[in-house]
C-alpha positions as CSV (number, residue, x, y, z in Angstrom):
1,X,0.0,0.0,0.0
2,X,1.5,3.2,-1.0
3,X,1.9,5.9,1.4
4,X,1.7,9.4,0.0
5,X,4.2,11.7,1.6
6,X,3.1,15.2,2.2
7,X,6.8,16.3,2.0
8,X,7.6,18.4,-1.0
9,X,10.9,18.4,-2.6
10,X,11.6,21.8,-1.1
11,X,10.9,20.6,2.3
12,X,13.1,17.6,1.7
13,X,15.9,19.9,0.5
14,X,15.5,22.0,3.7
15,X,15.7,18.8,5.8
16,X,18.7,17.6,3.8
17,X,20.3,20.9,4.3
18,X,19.8,20.6,8.1
19,X,21.1,17.0,7.9
20,X,24.2,17.8,5.9
21,X,24.8,21.1,7.4
22,X,24.1,24.6,6.1
23,X,27.3,26.2,5.0
24,X,25.9,29.7,5.6
25,X,25.3,29.1,9.3
26,X,28.2,26.7,10.2
27,X,31.0,28.0,8.0
28,X,33.1,30.9,9.2
29,X,32.2,34.3,8.0
30,X,35.5,34.8,6.2
31,X,37.0,31.9,4.2
32,X,39.5,31.6,1.5
33,X,38.3,31.4,-2.1
34,X,39.5,27.8,-2.7
35,X,37.8,26.4,0.4
36,X,34.5,28.1,-0.3
37,X,34.5,26.7,-3.8
38,X,35.0,23.1,-2.6
39,X,32.1,23.5,-0.2
40,X,29.8,24.9,-2.9
41,X,30.6,21.9,-5.2
42,X,29.9,19.4,-2.4
43,X,26.6,21.1,-1.6
44,X,25.6,21.0,-5.3
45,X,26.3,17.2,-5.5
46,X,24.2,16.5,-2.4
47,X,21.2,18.5,-3.8
48,X,21.5,16.6,-7.1
49,X,21.4,13.3,-5.3
50,X,18.4,14.3,-3.3
51,X,16.4,15.4,-6.4
52,X,17.2,12.2,-8.1
53,X,16.0,10.2,-5.1
54,X,12.7,12.1,-5.1
55,X,12.2,11.7,-8.9
56,X,12.5,15.4,-9.5
57,X,15.0,15.7,-12.4
58,X,13.6,18.9,-13.8
59,X,15.5,21.9,-12.8
60,X,18.3,19.9,-11.3
61,X,21.5,21.9,-11.7
62,X,24.1,20.3,-13.9
63,X,27.1,19.6,-11.7
64,X,29.3,19.4,-14.7
65,X,28.8,23.1,-15.3
66,X,31.0,25.5,-13.4
67,X,29.1,27.0,-10.4
68,X,29.7,30.7,-10.2
69,X,31.8,31.7,-7.3
70,X,30.3,33.9,-4.6
71,X,30.8,37.6,-5.0
72,X,32.7,37.7,-1.6
73,X,35.2,35.1,-2.9
74,X,35.7,37.1,-6.1
75,X,36.1,40.3,-4.2
76,X,38.6,38.6,-1.8
77,X,40.6,37.3,-4.7
78,X,40.6,40.7,-6.4
79,X,41.5,42.4,-3.1
80,X,44.5,40.0,-2.6
81,X,45.7,40.6,-6.2
82,X,45.3,44.4,-6.0
83,X,47.1,44.5,-2.7
84,X,50.0,42.5,-4.1
85,X,50.3,44.8,-7.1
86,X,50.2,47.9,-4.9
87,X,52.9,46.4,-2.6
88,X,55.1,45.5,-5.5
89,X,54.8,49.0,-6.9
90,X,55.7,50.6,-3.6
91,X,58.8,48.4,-3.2
92,X,59.9,49.2,-6.8
93,X,59.4,53.0,-6.2
94,X,61.4,52.8,-2.9
95,X,64.2,50.9,-4.6
96,X,64.4,53.4,-7.5
97,X,64.4,56.4,-5.0
98,X,67.3,54.7,-3.0
99,X,69.4,54.1,-6.2
100,X,68.8,57.7,-7.3
101,X,69.9,59.1,-3.8
102,X,73.0,56.9,-3.9
103,X,73.9,58.1,-7.4
104,X,73.6,61.8,-6.2
105,X,75.7,61.2,-3.1
106,X,78.6,59.4,-4.9
107,X,81.1,61.9,-6.5
108,X,81.7,61.4,-10.2
109,X,85.0,59.8,-11.2
110,X,87.4,61.9,-13.3
111,X,87.1,61.4,-17.0
112,X,90.8,60.5,-17.2
113,X,91.9,58.6,-14.1
114,X,95.5,58.5,-15.3
115,X,95.7,62.3,-15.6
116,X,94.0,62.6,-12.2
117,X,96.6,60.3,-10.5
118,X,99.5,62.2,-12.2
119,X,98.1,65.5,-11.0
120,X,97.8,64.1,-7.4
121,X,101.3,62.7,-7.5
122,X,102.8,66.0,-8.8
123,X,105.2,67.4,-6.2
124,X,104.3,70.6,-4.5
125,X,106.8,73.3,-5.5
126,X,108.8,74.5,-2.5
127,X,110.1,78.0,-2.6
128,X,113.8,78.1,-3.0
129,X,115.7,79.5,-0.1
130,X,118.3,82.0,-1.1
131,X,121.7,81.0,0.1
132,X,123.2,83.2,2.7
133,X,125.6,85.8,1.3
134,X,129.2,84.5,1.5
135,X,131.2,86.4,4.0
136,X,134.0,88.3,2.2
137,X,137.3,87.9,4.0
138,X,139.4,91.0,5.0
139,X,142.1,90.0,2.5
140,X,139.6,89.9,-0.3
141,X,138.4,93.4,0.6
142,X,141.9,94.7,0.6
143,X,142.6,93.2,-2.8
144,X,139.4,94.9,-4.1
145,X,140.7,98.2,-2.5
146,X,144.0,98.0,-4.4
147,X,142.3,97.2,-7.7
148,X,139.9,100.2,-7.4
149,X,143.0,102.3,-6.5
150,X,144.9,101.1,-9.6
151,X,141.9,101.7,-11.9
152,X,141.2,105.3,-10.6
153,X,144.9,106.1,-11.1
154,X,145.0,104.8,-14.7
155,X,141.7,106.6,-15.5
156,X,143.0,109.9,-13.9
157,X,139.9,109.7,-11.6
158,X,141.0,112.1,-9.0
159,X,138.0,111.7,-6.6
160,X,138.3,107.8,-6.7
161,X,142.0,107.9,-6.3
162,X,142.0,110.2,-3.3
163,X,139.1,108.3,-1.7
164,X,141.3,105.2,-1.5
165,X,143.5,107.0,1.1
166,X,142.6,107.5,4.8
167,X,142.0,111.0,6.3
168,X,145.0,110.1,8.5
169,X,147.3,109.3,5.6
170,X,150.8,110.5,6.2
171,X,152.9,111.2,3.0
172,X,156.4,109.9,2.7
173,X,158.0,113.4,2.8
174,X,156.0,114.3,5.9
175,X,154.0,117.1,4.3
176,X,150.4,117.6,5.4
177,X,147.7,115.5,3.7
178,X,146.0,118.5,2.1
179,X,149.3,119.6,0.5
180,X,149.9,116.1,-0.8
181,X,146.3,115.9,-2.1
182,X,146.7,119.2,-4.1
183,X,149.9,117.9,-5.7
184,X,148.4,114.6,-6.7
185,X,145.4,116.4,-8.2
186,X,147.7,118.4,-10.4
187,X,149.7,115.4,-11.3
188,X,146.5,113.5,-12.4
189,X,145.2,116.3,-14.5
190,X,144.4,115.3,-18.1
191,X,147.5,114.2,-19.9
192,X,149.0,111.1,-21.5
193,X,147.4,107.8,-20.8
194,X,148.6,106.0,-17.7
195,X,149.2,102.2,-17.5
196,X,149.8,100.6,-14.1
197,X,150.1,96.8,-13.5
198,X,150.4,95.1,-10.1
199,X,152.3,91.8,-9.9
200,X,153.2,89.4,-7.1
201,X,150.8,90.8,-4.6
202,X,151.3,89.7,-1.0
203,X,148.9,90.7,1.8
204,X,149.9,90.3,5.5
205,X,147.8,90.8,8.6
206,X,149.5,93.0,11.2
207,X,146.6,93.1,13.7
208,X,142.8,92.9,13.7
209,X,142.5,96.3,12.0
210,X,145.7,96.6,9.9
211,X,147.3,94.9,6.9
212,X,150.5,95.3,4.9
213,X,150.4,94.8,1.1
214,X,153.5,94.4,-0.9
215,X,153.7,94.1,-4.7
216,X,155.7,94.9,-7.9
217,X,154.5,97.9,-9.7
218,X,154.9,98.6,-13.5
219,X,154.2,102.2,-14.5
220,X,154.0,103.7,-17.9
221,X,152.8,107.1,-19.1
222,X,153.9,108.7,-22.3
223,X,157.7,108.0,-22.8
224,X,158.3,107.3,-19.0
225,X,158.6,103.7,-17.8
226,X,159.1,102.1,-14.4
227,X,159.3,98.3,-14.2
228,X,159.2,96.0,-11.2
229,X,159.4,98.7,-8.6
230,X,158.6,97.3,-5.1
231,X,155.8,99.2,-3.4
232,X,154.4,98.7,0.1
233,X,151.1,100.0,1.4
234,X,149.8,100.0,5.0
235,X,146.0,99.5,5.1
236,X,143.8,100.1,8.2
237,X,140.1,99.9,9.0
238,X,138.4,103.3,9.1
239,X,134.7,103.6,9.8
240,X,134.1,100.1,8.7
241,X,136.1,100.5,5.4
242,X,139.7,99.7,4.5
243,X,141.9,102.8,3.6
244,X,145.6,103.4,2.7
245,X,147.4,105.0,5.7
246,X,151.0,104.9,4.5
247,X,152.9,104.1,1.2
248,X,156.5,103.9,0.1
249,X,158.6,102.6,-2.8
250,X,161.9,100.7,-2.7
251,X,164.6,101.9,-5.0
252,X,164.9,98.9,-7.3
253,X,163.7,98.0,-10.7
254,X,164.4,99.9,-14.0
255,X,163.4,103.4,-14.8
256,X,163.6,105.1,-18.1
257,X,162.2,107.5,-20.6
């Protein structure tokens, strides 16, 4: 005897849902997209089996067709993809900014490293130190005095000639210096050329401020000649300079006209 069941397919589906579990009430509010898809496929297969048992094949969803994913899952997937793209973009921007900052901070290398190294190794010029003036010995100063005296005499330079003698000069004949100077000025007046040569010069120190110079003198003026006459000069320091204080000539040599 057949028993008619007052249960409708929808009621059976509700009961089956309670038996198998409702994913909307038992599942967590937020699930990952792959897990949610698996649960949707399982629920679809259970509903298909229930409809087949009740003889209701019309309107049964085809499990072979792809069941559309819930909007929440799609939104979650899109959110995850968008977040990854944004993160990647930010990291790329930060990396580019860091490289740009390092490039600005690093000083550029010279175009020609070899020339740069040569310039760096170039020695720094040191100002030359002038050597100290060599000290002139007293004998050298006296030699210079005698040379200036000889030149002034040959050139008939009266001022230069008289300047070689000290103010304390004593002539050989004992006359005053002023009288002697007047006679020498007249003697050195313009006339025939004078040639005087000094040979075999010897300079001897007598004390700290006095020397004796001895030499052979050759004198020629016009037709007059004196050869190898021995002459002696006494030279003394006067106001820091060397001056002739005495002179005399030895009677030797050859004189002629």
